[in-house]
Each structure stands twice: as C-alpha cells, then as structure tokens.
LOVEXGU-539802 format. One line per field, with one value per residue (C-alpha): x, y, z; residue number from 0. Coordinates in nm, 4 decimals, padded with zeros to 6 digits. Layout:
N
xx: X/...
yy: Y/...
zz: Z/...
num: NUM/...
END
This chain:
418
xx: 00.0155/00.1504/00.2244/-00.0598/-00.3441/-00.2464/-00.2733/-00.5946/-00.7465/-00.6348/-00.8108/-01.1581/-01.4335/-01.5448/-01.9342/-01.9631/-01.7693/-02.0000/-02.2764/-02.6989/-02.9275/-03.1468/-03.5217/-03.6405/-03.8349/-04.1607/-04.2384/-04.4181/-04.6861/-04.7591/-04.8254/-05.0879/-05.2056/-05.2848/-05.4367/-05.6786/-05.7458/-05.8103/-06.0648/-06.2563/-06.2901/-06.3887/-06.6776/-06.7535/-06.8309/-07.0329/-07.2541/-07.6440/-07.7129/-07.9388/-08.2883/-08.3388/-08.7353/-09.0131/-09.0408/-09.3603/-09.4048/-09.6815/-09.8929/-10.1028/-10.4721/-10.7556/-10.9983/-11.2321/-11.1459/-11.3343/-11.1806/-11.0145/-11.3686/-11.6902/-11.8815/-11.7231/-11.4211/-11.3158/-11.3247/-11.2044/-11.1086/-11.1507/-11.1896/-11.4218/-11.6117/-11.9140/-12.1736/-12.5255/-12.8165/-12.9963/-12.8696/-12.9381/-12.7980/-13.1263/-13.1914/-13.4931/-13.6996/-13.6452/-13.3829/-13.3936/-13.1832/-13.1314/-13.2935/-13.2864/-13.0716/-13.2426/-12.9982/-12.6239/-12.3981/-12.4626/-12.7918/-13.1105/-13.3873/-13.6924/-13.8779/-14.0726/-13.8889/-13.8094/-13.4339/-13.4154/-13.6343/-13.5763/-13.7181/-14.1049/-14.1868/-14.2302/-14.4412/-14.6604/-14.7507/-14.8187/-15.0370/-15.2317/-15.2653/-15.4324/-15.6334/-15.7846/-15.8426/-16.0365/-16.2488/-16.3397/-16.4407/-16.6518/-16.8192/-16.8991/-17.0734/-17.2595/-17.3707/-17.4988/-17.6995/-18.0163/-18.0159/-18.0097/-18.2822/-18.4954/-18.4339/-18.6323/-18.8895/-18.9340/-18.8818/-19.1925/-19.4523/-19.3782/-19.4742/-19.7912/-19.8846/-19.8203/-20.0729/-20.3257/-20.1736/-20.0533/-19.7030/-19.5692/-19.3665/-19.0921/-19.0885/-19.0646/-18.8008/-18.5926/-18.6513/-18.5812/-18.2289/-18.1628/-18.2114/-17.9855/-17.6955/-17.7115/-17.6885/-17.3751/-17.2469/-17.2698/-17.0990/-16.8225/-16.7895/-16.8069/-16.4771/-16.3489/-16.3544/-16.2137/-15.9235/-15.8831/-15.8484/-15.6056/-15.3980/-15.3885/-15.3193/-15.0384/-14.8871/-14.9623/-14.7139/-14.4722/-14.4719/-14.4363/-14.1344/-13.9562/-13.9552/-13.7007/-13.7961/-13.5796/-13.7120/-13.6395/-13.5450/-13.1604/-12.8512/-12.7076/-12.3443/-12.2632/-12.4129/-12.3562/-12.5209/-12.5576/-12.8396/-12.7951/-12.6285/-12.8233/-12.9427/-13.0716/-13.1700/-12.9441/-12.5987/-12.6057/-12.2553/-12.0588/-11.9121/-12.1582/-12.4924/-12.5483/-12.6870/-12.7565/-12.8473/-12.7231/-12.6520/-12.8730/-12.7656/-13.0202/-12.7806/-13.0610/-12.9138/-12.5679/-12.3929/-12.0490/-11.9447/-11.6635/-11.4925/-11.4327/-11.1550/-11.3949/-11.1565/-11.2573/-11.6540/-11.7629/-11.6763/-11.9426/-12.3347/-12.6275/-12.6940/-12.3328/-12.1948/-11.9708/-11.7373/-11.6521/-11.3665/-11.3529/-11.0296/-11.0665/-11.1817/-10.9941/-11.0532/-11.4400/-11.5776/-11.9182/-12.1363/-12.3026/-12.4273/-12.3881/-12.7242/-12.6625/-12.3995/-12.4595/-12.4721/-12.2040/-11.8205/-11.5795/-11.3536/-11.1127/-11.0564/-11.1693/-11.3954/-11.7409/-11.9337/-12.0711/-12.3353/-12.2949/-12.5386/-12.4873/-12.6714/-12.6710/-12.6190/-12.4214/-12.3255/-11.9725/-12.0479/-11.9927/-12.0163/-11.6871/-11.4999/-11.2597/-11.3681/-11.1850/-11.4098/-11.3791/-11.6541/-11.7588/-11.8389/-12.1852/-12.1597/-12.3150/-12.0900/-11.7890/-11.9272/-12.0380/-11.6687/-11.5124/-11.7348/-11.6654/-11.2893/-11.1717/-11.1583/-10.7830/-10.6967/-10.4830/-10.5388/-10.2258/-10.2927/-10.0168/-10.0686/-10.2555/-09.9418/-09.7956/-10.0367/-10.0463/-10.2295/-10.0603/-10.2512/-10.5703/-10.3943/-10.3066/-09.9526/-09.6884/-09.2965/-09.1352/-08.7771/-08.5698/-08.1901/-08.1392/-08.3770/-08.7239/-08.9511/-09.2545/-09.5551/-09.9208/-10.1494/-10.5367/-10.6932/-10.9946/-11.0800/-10.9331/-11.0504/-10.8452/-10.5232/-10.4746/-10.5349/-10.6686/-10.4409/-10.5902/-10.3354/-09.9692/-09.7860/-09.6947/-09.6851/-09.3193/-09.2410/-09.1208/-09.2982/-09.1756/-09.4473/-09.5331/-09.3216/-09.1578/-09.2180/-08.9988/-08.9143/-08.8021/-08.8423/-08.4734/-08.3631/-08.1460/-08.2995/-08.2128/-08.4343/-08.4578/-08.4017/-08.6701
yy: -00.0109/00.3207/00.6397/00.8344/00.5924/00.5535/00.9382/00.9542/00.7085/00.9046/01.2074/01.0425/01.0818/00.7701/00.8379/00.4867/00.6356/00.9349/00.8550/00.9097/01.1293/00.8923/01.0221/01.0014/00.6885/00.8904/01.1093/00.9025/00.7611/01.1218/01.2456/00.9320/01.0608/01.4317/01.3242/01.1276/01.3816/01.6359/01.3930/01.3145/01.6849/01.7428/01.5090/01.5865/01.9599/01.8718/01.6397/01.7516/01.8568/01.7046/01.8973/02.0121/01.9078/01.8619/01.5069/01.3223/00.9747/00.7757/00.6327/00.3170/00.3307/00.0370/00.0436/-00.0254/00.3122/00.6668/00.7362/01.0874/01.1663/01.1188/01.2993/01.2854/01.2320/01.3985/01.1168/01.3409/01.7270/01.9319/02.3127/02.5148/02.8732/03.0280/03.0318/03.1772/02.9598/03.2396/03.4979/03.7151/04.0114/04.2230/04.3571/04.4881/04.2772/04.5584/04.7608/05.1387/05.3866/05.4260/05.7060/05.6221/05.3960/05.3239/05.1022/05.1006/04.8049/04.6919/04.7749/04.5734/04.5104/04.3631/04.1332/04.3553/04.6683/04.8981/04.9447/05.1311/05.2987/05.3364/05.5709/05.5292/05.8502/05.6237/05.3683/05.6106/05.7915/05.4556/05.4011/05.7211/05.6434/05.3347/05.4627/05.6947/05.4366/05.2551/05.5421/05.5766/05.2427/05.2218/05.5584/05.3939/05.1278/05.3322/05.5309/05.2320/05.0597/05.2956/05.2537/04.8790/04.9390/05.1733/04.8990/04.6123/04.8405/04.9359/04.5689/04.4994/04.7663/04.6269/04.3109/04.4448/04.6246/04.3350/04.1255/04.3916/04.4058/04.8027/04.7242/04.5403/04.2411/04.4384/04.6874/04.4080/04.2265/04.5651/04.6278/04.2520/04.3050/04.6369/04.4728/04.1860/04.4238/04.6426/04.3237/04.2255/04.6072/04.5605/04.2424/04.3730/04.6975/04.5292/04.2777/04.6265/04.7506/04.4042/04.4375/04.7953/04.6749/04.4441/04.7115/04.9386/04.6264/04.5590/04.8985/04.9305/04.6211/04.7574/05.0714/04.8631/04.6709/05.0103/04.9549/04.7338/04.5624/04.2929/03.9356/03.8505/03.9862/04.0308/04.2325/04.4453/04.3377/04.5173/04.8047/04.7649/05.0575/05.4254/05.7045/05.7721/05.4114/05.1826/04.8643/04.5405/04.1725/04.0400/04.1244/04.4215/04.3454/04.6637/04.7715/05.0692/04.8657/04.7244/04.3575/04.4300/04.6843/04.5393/04.1796/04.0796/03.8070/03.6085/03.5733/03.2817/03.1088/03.0897/02.7308/02.5617/02.4157/02.1760/01.9634/01.6015/01.3500/01.1062/00.8552/00.9764/01.0378/00.6994/00.8726/01.1759/01.1026/01.3316/01.4553/01.3990/01.6795/01.8979/02.1318/02.4650/02.7096/03.0266/03.1331/03.5116/03.3709/03.0619/03.0191/03.0124/02.6787/02.6374/02.3740/02.2093/01.9216/01.7783/01.8808/01.6914/01.5374/01.6278/01.2887/01.3483/01.3790/01.6484/01.3879/01.6595/01.7448/01.3426/01.5324/01.5184/01.8703/01.8309/02.0849/02.1672/02.4132/02.6194/02.4808/02.8840/03.1960/03.4703/03.7926/03.7295/03.4807/03.6572/03.4919/03.3638/03.3343/03.0423/02.7898/02.4663/02.1722/01.8366/01.5927/01.4222/01.0769/01.0293/00.9915/00.6427/00.5622/00.6017/00.4088/00.1094/00.1440/00.1678/-00.1432/-00.3579/-00.3626/-00.6605/-00.6237/-00.6872/-00.4292/-00.1349/00.2098/00.4234/00.8400/01.0995/01.4521/01.5897/01.8124/01.4730/01.3792/01.5313/01.4811/01.3856/01.2906/01.2785/01.0377/01.0356/01.0043/01.0641/01.0845/00.8421/00.8974/00.5986/00.5974/00.9588/00.9225/00.9636/00.7505/00.8464/00.5951/00.5750/00.5318/00.5086/00.7710/00.6938/01.0638/01.3760/01.6307/01.9670/01.7820/01.4413/01.2109/00.8321/00.5919/00.2344/00.1400/00.2352/00.3189/00.1504/00.2843/00.4218/00.5273/00.8827/01.0984/01.4546/01.7369/02.0039/01.8122/02.1239/02.1188/01.9648/01.6878/01.3456/00.9932/00.8660/01.2475/01.2937/01.4742/01.5822/01.6371/01.9975/02.0016/02.1426
zz: -00.0167/-00.1035/00.1488/-00.0213/00.0013/00.3774/00.4487/00.2553/00.4999/00.7813/00.6847/00.6474/00.9337/01.0798/01.1709/01.3471/01.6301/01.6927/01.9523/01.8583/02.0754/02.2420/02.2898/02.6839/02.7114/02.9341/02.6092/02.4041/02.6966/02.8215/02.4638/02.4614/02.7871/02.6792/02.3778/02.5866/02.8370/02.5406/02.3659/02.6916/02.7815/02.4384/02.4208/02.7570/02.6422/02.3611/02.5259/02.6151/02.9836/03.1912/03.2035/03.5625/03.6146/03.9169/04.0156/04.1998/04.3052/04.2221/04.4954/04.5049/04.6286/04.6249/04.4126/04.6791/04.8411/04.7391/04.3401/04.2815/04.1034/04.2399/03.9559/03.6215/03.4298/03.0945/02.8428/02.5215/02.5034/02.2146/02.1240/01.9016/01.8982/02.0362/01.7417/01.7413/01.6266/01.4779/01.3111/01.0232/00.7920/00.7702/00.4143/00.2357/00.0242/-00.2858/-00.4302/-00.2741/-00.1705/00.2382/00.3724/00.7569/00.9662/01.3197/01.4661/01.6044/01.6843/02.0400/02.0525/02.1317/01.9313/01.9572/01.7055/01.3859/01.5416/01.2366/01.1937/00.8467/00.5732/00.1890/-00.0157/-00.0999/-00.2691/-00.5993/-00.4491/-00.2349/-00.5663/-00.6812/-00.3804/-00.4339/-00.8123/-00.7339/-00.4488/-00.6634/-00.9583/-00.6778/-00.5643/-00.9265/-00.9783/-00.6595/-00.7810/-01.1249/-00.9697/-00.7597/-01.0934/-01.2369/-00.9553/-00.9808/-01.3922/-01.3143/-01.0881/-01.2939/-01.5884/-01.3569/-01.2844/-01.6383/-01.7233/-01.4498/-01.6212/-01.9750/-01.8644/-01.7343/-02.0433/-02.2432/-02.0637/-02.1225/-02.5248/-02.4428/-02.5265/-02.8102/-02.7604/-02.8934/-02.6194/-02.3802/-02.5295/-02.5417/-02.1476/-02.0509/-02.2525/-02.0612/-01.7446/-01.8716/-01.9776/-01.6548/-01.4456/-01.6208/-01.6113/-01.2542/-01.2456/-01.4091/-01.2166/-00.9006/-01.0328/-01.1090/-00.7706/-00.6554/-00.8849/-00.7829/-00.4455/-00.4858/-00.6528/-00.3545/-00.1451/-00.3323/-00.3738/00.0151/00.0290/-00.1466/00.0431/00.3199/00.2038/00.2321/00.5939/00.7157/01.0697/01.2698/01.2343/01.5898/01.9402/01.9193/01.9509/01.6608/01.6296/01.2780/01.0740/00.7186/00.5304/00.5932/00.4486/00.0816/-00.0152/-00.2097/-00.0827/-00.2641/-00.1484/-00.4085/-00.5004/-00.7916/-00.9022/-00.7847/-00.4484/-00.4335/-00.3508/-00.0309/00.0408/00.4249/00.6603/00.9936/01.1227/01.4325/01.6732/01.8934/02.2174/02.3753/02.0821/02.1494/02.1591/02.0945/01.7594/01.8094/01.5120/01.6646/01.5169/01.3390/01.5615/01.9054/01.8029/01.9699/02.2969/02.2455/02.2927/02.3027/02.6573/02.7440/03.0308/02.9150/03.0893/02.8922/02.9041/02.7068/02.6112/02.7227/03.0917/03.1053/03.4905/03.4490/03.4017/03.2316/03.2645/02.9038/02.7681/02.3807/02.1914/01.8982/01.6921/01.3116/01.1052/00.8310/00.8711/00.6613/00.4407/00.4282/00.7945/00.8944/01.1807/01.2605/01.3844/01.7147/01.9027/02.2299/02.4445/02.7765/03.0658/03.1708/02.9293/03.0634/02.9225/02.9214/02.6163/02.3187/01.9734/01.7803/02.1252/02.1277/02.3842/02.4955/02.6164/02.8075/02.7279/03.0734/03.1601/03.3324/03.7250/03.6835/03.3993/03.6016/03.8864/03.6780/03.5319/03.8968/04.0213/03.7022/03.7721/03.9815/04.3868/04.3703/04.1217/04.2788/04.1607/04.1166/04.2399/04.0687/04.0821/03.7793/03.6365/03.5762/03.3004/02.9615/02.6377/02.3346/01.9943/02.2077/02.4676/02.8175/02.8520/03.1522/03.1679/03.3965/03.5534/03.5274/03.5971/03.4985/03.1843/03.0907/02.9404/02.7337/02.9308/02.7828/03.0701/03.1161/03.3314/03.5417/03.7243/03.7981/04.0754/04.1782/04.2599/04.1458/03.8614/03.9404/03.6848/03.6181/03.3824/03.2667/03.5946/03.9366/04.2785/04.3420/04.0027/03.9738/03.7370/03.6010/03.6673/03.3779/03.1325/02.9437/02.5623/02.3249/02.5969/02.4046/02.5116/02.6558/02.6983/03.0470/03.3393/03.6592/03.9686/04.0619/04.4467/04.6767
num: 0/1/2/3/4/5/6/7/8/9/10/11/12/13/14/15/16/17/18/19/20/21/22/23/24/25/26/27/28/29/30/31/32/33/34/35/36/37/38/39/40/41/42/43/44/45/46/47/48/49/50/51/52/53/54/55/56/57/58/59/60/61/62/63/64/65/66/67/68/69/70/71/72/73/74/75/76/77/78/79/80/81/82/83/84/85/86/87/88/89/90/91/92/93/94/95/96/97/98/99/100/101/102/103/104/105/106/107/108/109/110/111/112/113/114/115/116/117/118/119/120/121/122/123/124/125/126/127/128/129/130/131/132/133/134/135/136/137/138/139/140/141/142/143/144/145/146/147/148/149/150/151/152/153/154/155/156/157/158/159/160/161/162/163/164/165/166/167/168/169/170/171/172/173/174/175/176/177/178/179/180/181/182/183/184/185/186/187/188/189/190/191/192/193/194/195/196/197/198/199/200/201/202/203/204/205/206/207/208/209/210/211/212/213/214/215/216/217/218/219/220/221/222/223/224/225/226/227/228/229/230/231/232/233/234/235/236/237/238/239/240/241/242/243/244/245/246/247/248/249/250/251/252/253/254/255/256/257/258/259/260/261/262/263/264/265/266/267/268/269/270/271/272/273/274/275/276/277/278/279/280/281/282/283/284/285/286/287/288/289/290/291/292/293/294/295/296/297/298/299/300/301/302/303/304/305/306/307/308/309/310/311/312/313/314/315/316/317/318/319/320/321/322/323/324/325/326/327/328/329/330/331/332/333/334/335/336/337/338/339/340/341/342/343/344/345/346/347/348/349/350/351/352/353/354/355/356/357/358/359/360/361/362/363/364/365/366/367/368/369/370/371/372/373/374/375/376/377/378/379/380/381/382/383/384/385/386/387/388/389/390/391/392/393/394/395/396/397/398/399/400/401/402/403/404/405/406/407/408/409/410/411/412/413/414/415/416/417
END
C-alpha cells in the first residue's frame, strides 16, 4: 500500500464513532395520555346537559277506596267556537236608497222593530194613483146601480102592459135586454172594484217593503249601510250597492260548535255533560251538554261536527269566542266502570300536573336511571289536585311534573332540589 493511500484514509471521518441522541422513554406515553384527556374533555363538553325537572312519586290506592273523582271524568278534550243558532243579516225585499238607519252596534232590538227606511216616494205616488182608481171604480158602480133598479121597474111595467096588449112584444124584449145588460155591467164593475182594491193592497205592500224590520229579538253586531247608499236583496255586481242593513244575533241561541276527530267520535253522545272554558276566561268552568252530533263527516278534515249547548247563558259569552271543552263521563258510567274492575286491582294516584295530552291520548313521563320514558296511561278520574290512573303506571315510579315542551323519550334529566 502506498504512503498516499494511507494518508488519505487518515483524513476520512468515521461516523460510526459519533454517538446517537436518544429520546426520553417517558415522552411517548405522556403524549398519548394528553391526547386521551383532551378528547375526553371535548366529548364531555359537547354532550347535552341533563334537564332539571320537578318530580313526584306515584302512590298506590286500592280500587275499593273512594276514587279521586266522584262525579265526572274527562273522556275527550277539544276546542271550538261560540256560535249563534239564530243570526241574520237584515236586508230589504226591494232595491232602493237608504233614507234612515235607526240602529247602532250593540243595540238591542225587539222583533218587528223598525231598523231602517228606504226611499218610498215612487211607490207612495203609485199607491195614491191606485187609491184614486179604486175610488173611481166604486163611484162608477154606484152610478150603475140606480139604472139597474130603474130598468127592472121598467121591465115589470112592460110585462103588465103586454098582458093587456098595451105594449108590444118588441118593447118587452127591449126592456128585458136592458135589465140583463145592466146586471152584467154591475157584475163587471164589481169585479173592477175588487181589482182596484187588490192593486191598492199591492202598492201598500210595496210601501211597507221599504220599511226594514228586525226578524227576531236580538243584539245588533254590525251596521253595514248608511243613509244615501243603495240597498238590494241581491248582489248588484258592484261595490256601491249594499246587500244588508245590519246583522242581528239572538243571544239566547248561543251554543258551541266543536270538530271532533272521527277516531274519537265514539266517546261523544247526545246529552253528555261537557265542561267548557272560554279562552277569554280560562278559569271559568261553564257547565254544558251535547245537543246533537251532526250525522255527517268532513272527508278533508276527518272530523264530525258536534253541537254543545250551555246550561245557563251569561253576558260574558259572545259569538265567535274561542272555547276549550272537556267531554265528561256521566256519574253512573264512572261508578259502573269502577265496580266492573277486579277487587284486587290497584289504582295509582298521581298529581294532575304529571298527566299530559299527546295526540288525544293520556301520557306521563317516567324518570328511570336519570332518563325519561314516555308512558301511555289510562285515566280513571281527575279532581282539583290528583289524577287516578288504572293502567300504565306502578306505585313508587317517579314522574315528571309539568313536562317542558320538546321533551323526548330517553332524554337525560336531573331532579330539581326542593
């Protein structure tokens, strides 16, 4: 080996002789632990917080004990409106110009009371003409009567003369024809008088038609016409002609109309007691009863109309008011339902705030292991504070009171601290 070769090899760096930097052994486990902790914190922060709710415990009661409701229980709830059975938009029988309106909104009117007058100048002039024609016909009749009497006397005289041959047969026939002609004239003129009387009565009726009267006793709810406007019993095809003077409502005919789903119409029957609450007076319970079930259904809404009558009317009840109704079971039906249950059956008593309506069914929210469960129940009766449940709940179960809107099955909840 040459000397140059050896010298060059001496200048070369030996990298295997340089020691490598080593990573600390605790670094990797520490990073993994930090990532897990950060992920856990992130997951916990995005989880929905439990909803704080009021909770009550269902209590057990034997069916042999007195039920919470000894009178009636609601079997179906609904909503509707107060309507008037007798309501009329009062109009005139003829077309004419309104001269006077004698009513205002809120005024009470009696049957046949005058509410308005139309311009009757033309019909009154025609009436006066008809009365003059009647007077002329009567005078013409009176003029003919003496002639008829005289003709009769002449006929009698000619008959006596004809018997003595003092009068010819021609004179006798002429006298007889005169009597017959005057008798026929009397009949025609009597008929003319009757025609004239009928015409006067017709024009009197037309004059009377210009006076608008109330068809029944009631309250004026709207005034639709003013003096100077045209009124017509039918639409004239323009906005300048009214079709009604005012609207009158018979306040003694107020009732409730409710559309009941045809799926639950089997719970309603004529004469059934009803508890009504006006939206304007939500704390006022009004006793009522079912008048009739209209025997037809609305195919578009799948409902049946039910008429409900008030047991006693009140001045606070007004047409078109919104109303909530609860169809009640009769006391005897409730007693029969209670007696028909097995003696060993247990009733569950819960606060009425724990029972809710959902789709026409009674439901309750049961708290179990920090989550809520929607439970369909069967209600036997309700009083001022509690509800009796015959199926769907067990004694000791914890129930949500006044469940918030939007509560879902399986949602997490926490009990409020009292």
